[in-house]
FIKE-955699 format. One record per residue: residue number from 1; residue in one letter; chain; x, y, z of N, C-alpha, C in turn. Coordinates in steps of 0.2 Angstrom, whole numbers, plus 2048, in hexadecimal, padded with zeros to 3 digits. Example, Ala and Ser with C-alpha at 12.3 -4.5 7.8 and 13.67 -1.06 7.14 Angstrom:
BEGIN
NODE, 1, A, A, 842, 7E4, 827, 83E, 7EA, 827, 842, 7F0, 827
NODE, 2, S, A, 840, 7F5, 823, 844, 7FB, 824, 840, 800, 827
//
This chain:
BEGIN
NODE, 1, M, A, 534, 31D, D30, 539, 322, D31, 540, 320, D2D
NODE, 2, N, A, 543, 325, D2A, 549, 324, D27, 54E, 329, D2A
NODE, 3, A, A, 555, 327, D29, 55A, 32B, D2C, 560, 32C, D27
NODE, 4, V, A, 564, 331, D28, 569, 332, D23, 570, 332, D28
NODE, 5, A, A, 575, 32E, D25, 57B, 32D, D29, 580, 331, D24
NODE, 6, P, A, 582, 337, D26, 587, 33B, D22, 58E, 339, D23
NODE, 7, G, A, 592, 339, D1E, 599, 338, D1F, 59C, 33F, D21
NODE, 8, A, A, 5A3, 33F, D21, 5A7, 345, D23, 5A4, 34B, D1E
NODE, 9, T, A, 5A1, 350, D21, 59E, 355, D1E, 5A1, 35C, D21
NODE, 10, D, A, 5A3, 360, D1C, 5A6, 367, D1E, 5A1, 36C, D21
NODE, 11, T, A, 5A0, 36B, D27, 59C, 36F, D2B, 59F, 372, D31
NODE, 12, D, A, 59C, 377, D34, 59F, 37A, D3A, 5A1, 375, D40
NODE, 13, M, A, 59D, 36F, D40, 59E, 36A, D45, 5A5, 367, D44
NODE, 14, N, A, 5A7, 366, D3D, 5AD, 362, D3B, 5B3, 367, D3A
NODE, 15, A, A, 5B2, 36D, D3A, 5B7, 372, D38, 5BD, 372, D3B
NODE, 16, S, A, 5BD, 370, D42, 5C4, 370, D45, 5C8, 36A, D43
NODE, 17, W, A, 5C6, 365, D41, 5CA, 35F, D3F, 5CB, 35F, D37
NODE, 18, L, A, 5C6, 362, D33, 5C7, 362, D2C, 5CB, 367, D2A
NODE, 19, K, A, 5CD, 36C, D2E, 5D1, 372, D2C, 5D8, 36F, D2A
NODE, 20, A, A, 5DA, 369, D2D, 5E1, 366, D2C, 5E1, 363, D25
NODE, 21, P, A, 5E6, 365, D21, 5E6, 362, D1A, 5E7, 35B, D1B
NODE, 22, E, A, 5EA, 358, D20, 5EB, 351, D20, 5E4, 34D, D21
NODE, 23, A, A, 5E0, 350, D25, 5D9, 34E, D26, 5D5, 34E, D20
NODE, 24, R, A, 5D5, 353, D1C, 5D1, 354, D16, 5D4, 34F, D11
NODE, 25, E, A, 5DA, 34E, D10, 5DD, 349, D0C, 5DB, 342, D0E
NODE, 26, T, A, 5DB, 340, D14, 5D9, 33A, D16, 5D2, 339, D14
NODE, 27, V, A, 5CD, 33D, D16, 5C6, 33C, D14, 5C5, 33C, D0D
NODE, 28, S, A, 5C8, 340, D09, 5C8, 340, D02, 5CA, 339, CFF
NODE, 29, G, A, 5D0, 337, D02, 5D2, 330, D00, 5CE, 32A, D01
NODE, 30, D, A, 5CA, 32B, D07, 5C6, 326, D09, 5BF, 326, D06
NODE, 31, T, A, 5BD, 32B, D02, 5B7, 32B, CFF, 5B7, 32A, CF7
NODE, 32, A, A, 5B2, 326, CF5, 5B2, 324, CED, 5B2, 32B, CE9
NODE, 33, L, A, 5AE, 330, CEC, 5AE, 336, CE8, 5B4, 33B, CE9
NODE, 34, G, A, 5B8, 339, CED, 5BF, 33C, CEE, 5BF, 343, CF1
NODE, 35, R, A, 5BA, 345, CF5, 5BA, 34B, CF8, 5B6, 34B, CFF
NODE, 36, V, A, 5B6, 350, D03, 5B2, 351, D09, 5AB, 353, D07
NODE, 37, G, A, 5A6, 351, D0A, 59F, 352, D09, 59E, 35A, D0A
NODE, 38, A, A, 599, 35C, D07, 597, 363, D08, 590, 363, D0B
NODE, 39, P, A, 58E, 368, D0F, 587, 368, D11, 581, 366, D0C
NODE, 40, L, A, 582, 369, D06, 57D, 368, D01, 57D, 360, CFF
NODE, 41, D, A, 582, 35D, D00, 582, 356, CFE, 57D, 352, D03
NODE, 42, I, A, 57D, 354, D09, 579, 351, D0E, 572, 353, D0D
NODE, 43, A, A, 571, 35A, D0C, 56B, 35D, D0B, 567, 35A, D05
NODE, 44, G, A, 56A, 358, D00, 567, 355, CFA, 564, 34E, CFC
NODE, 45, V, A, 567, 34A, D00, 564, 344, D03, 55E, 345, D07
NODE, 46, V, A, 55F, 34A, D0C, 559, 34C, D10, 553, 34E, D0C
NODE, 47, A, A, 555, 352, D07, 54F, 355, D03, 54C, 34F, CFF
NODE, 48, F, A, 54F, 34A, CFD, 54C, 345, CFA, 548, 341, CFF
NODE, 49, L, A, 54A, 340, D05, 546, 33C, D0A, 540, 340, D0C
NODE, 50, A, A, 540, 346, D0C, 53B, 34B, D0D, 536, 34B, D08
NODE, 51, S, A, 538, 349, D02, 533, 34A, CFC, 52F, 344, CFB
NODE, 52, P, A, 52A, 345, CF7, 525, 340, CF5, 529, 33A, CF1
NODE, 53, D, A, 52F, 33C, CEE, 533, 337, CEA, 535, 331, CEE
NODE, 54, S, A, 536, 332, CF5, 538, 32D, CF9, 532, 329, CFD
NODE, 55, G, A, 52C, 32A, CFA, 526, 327, CFD, 527, 320, CFE
NODE, 56, W, A, 52B, 31C, CFB, 52B, 315, CFC, 532, 313, CFF
NODE, 57, V, A, 535, 318, D02, 53B, 316, D06, 539, 317, D0D
NODE, 58, T, A, 53A, 311, D11, 538, 310, D17, 53D, 30D, D1C
NODE, 59, G, A, 53E, 310, D22, 542, 30C, D27, 54A, 30C, D24
NODE, 60, Q, A, 54C, 310, D21, 553, 310, D1E, 558, 315, D21
NODE, 61, C, A, 55E, 313, D22, 563, 318, D24, 567, 318, D1E
NODE, 62, I, A, 567, 31E, D1B, 56B, 31F, D14, 571, 323, D16
NODE, 63, E, A, 577, 31F, D14, 57D, 322, D15, 57F, 327, D0F
NODE, 64, A, A, 581, 32D, D11, 583, 332, D0C, 58A, 334, D0E
NODE, 65, S, A, 58E, 330, D0C, 595, 331, D0E, 59A, 332, D07
NODE, 66, G, A, 597, 332, D02, 59C, 332, CFC, 59F, 32C, CFA
NODE, 67, G, A, 59D, 326, CFD, 5A0, 320, CFC, 5A6, 31F, D01
NODE, 68, M, A, 5A5, 321, D07, 5AB, 320, D0B, 5AD, 319, D0C
NODE, 69, R, A, 5B3, 318, D0B, 5B6, 311, D0C, 5B3, 30C, D08
NODE, 70, L, A, 5B1, 30E, D02, 5AF, 308, CFD, 5B5, 305, CFA
//
């Protein structure tokens, strides 16, 4: 079994705190990619894990955070 550990992602669940410009700036500044994650960023990782391409990936927790705090 594999898992995905998403970073700060612009979803309904995070909307209340990400609407503050300071919060978005903090998250953007803390990520190597310089932005808040989008749902499609996480979906791509999940799609990979659900595909045959990940057939040799086992027992992993894949962080999808845009390089948070690198």
